[in-house]
Every structure is written in C-alpha cells, then in structure tokens.
N, C-alpha and C positions, 0 to 999 in steps of 0.2 A: 497357164495360171491355175486352172481348175485342179490339175494333177498335183501341183505344189501344195495347195490348201488341203486337199484330200489326204495327201501323204502326212503332213504335219498333224492334222486332226486325228487321223487314225492312230498315229504313234502316241498321242496323248490320252486318247479316250479309253475308258474301261469297257465300253461297248462299241468296238470299231465297226460292227456291222450296221449300226444305227446312223453312221455318219453319211450325210448326203450333201453334195455340193452342186449348185446350179449356177450357171453363168448366163447373164443377160446383157444384151447390148442396149445401152441407154441412148446416148447422143453419139455424135461423130467422135470416135476414138475414146469413148468412155464406157467402161464395163463394170457392172456390179456383180460381185461374186457373193452368193448367199450360202451360208454354211448352217446346216441343220444337224444338231446332235441330240443325243438322249438328254433329258432334263437333269439326270444325275451327273452328266459329264460337263454341263455348262460351266461350272465353277473352274474345272480343270482347263477348259479351253480359254476362258477369259483370263484367269490367273489373278493373282493378288494385285489389286488396284489396276487391273486391266493390262498388266505387263506382257502377258503372253499374246493377247489379242493385238496389242500395239506392235509387238515384234513381228507377228504374222502380216500385219498391214505394211510394215516397213519392207519386208521381203517381197511382198507383192508389188509394192511401188517400185522397187529396184528392178524386178523382172519386167514390169510394164514399161519402164523408161527404155530398156533394151529393145522392146517391140515398138516403141514410139507411141504408146497409148497411155491412158489413165485408168486406174483400177481402184475400186473401193470394196471393202469387205463388210458384210453384214452377217452377224451371228444371230440366228433365230432359235 
C-alpha cells in the first residue's frame, strides 16, 4: 500500500524528494497511510475539488480489499 501511494505522489509532485509516506496499524485489519508532501505540492496532490485524492483513496481501497484489510489515506 505504502509503495502505491508513494509512486503516485512522487509522479505528481514538483518536489518528489519531499514526499514521505508512513503506514500505521490502527485496529484489527485497519491501516492508516499518512502522506506528507511539500506545501507547494499539496494542491496538486489533492486536485480540483479533491478528485486526485479521492482517486488515490479508491485505488488504496481496491488494493486493500485484495489483502482483506481496510485502508484510509490522510494527506498532511
């Protein structure tokens, strides 16, 4: 999961070196992925009306279903 988010974020960001992804286990079978980017790249990562962020969340959800877990994405 972490690698998927990192790949997408680095592809979109103007400062790919500033992209940091952390994965935290919350409950049983639920994972929170935290994405940190340069403040100048936040708009690109979130997208217009949150469309890019929503698409990333959908891709994560699909990958998580294959693993039998639940995942949520937080953009910091």
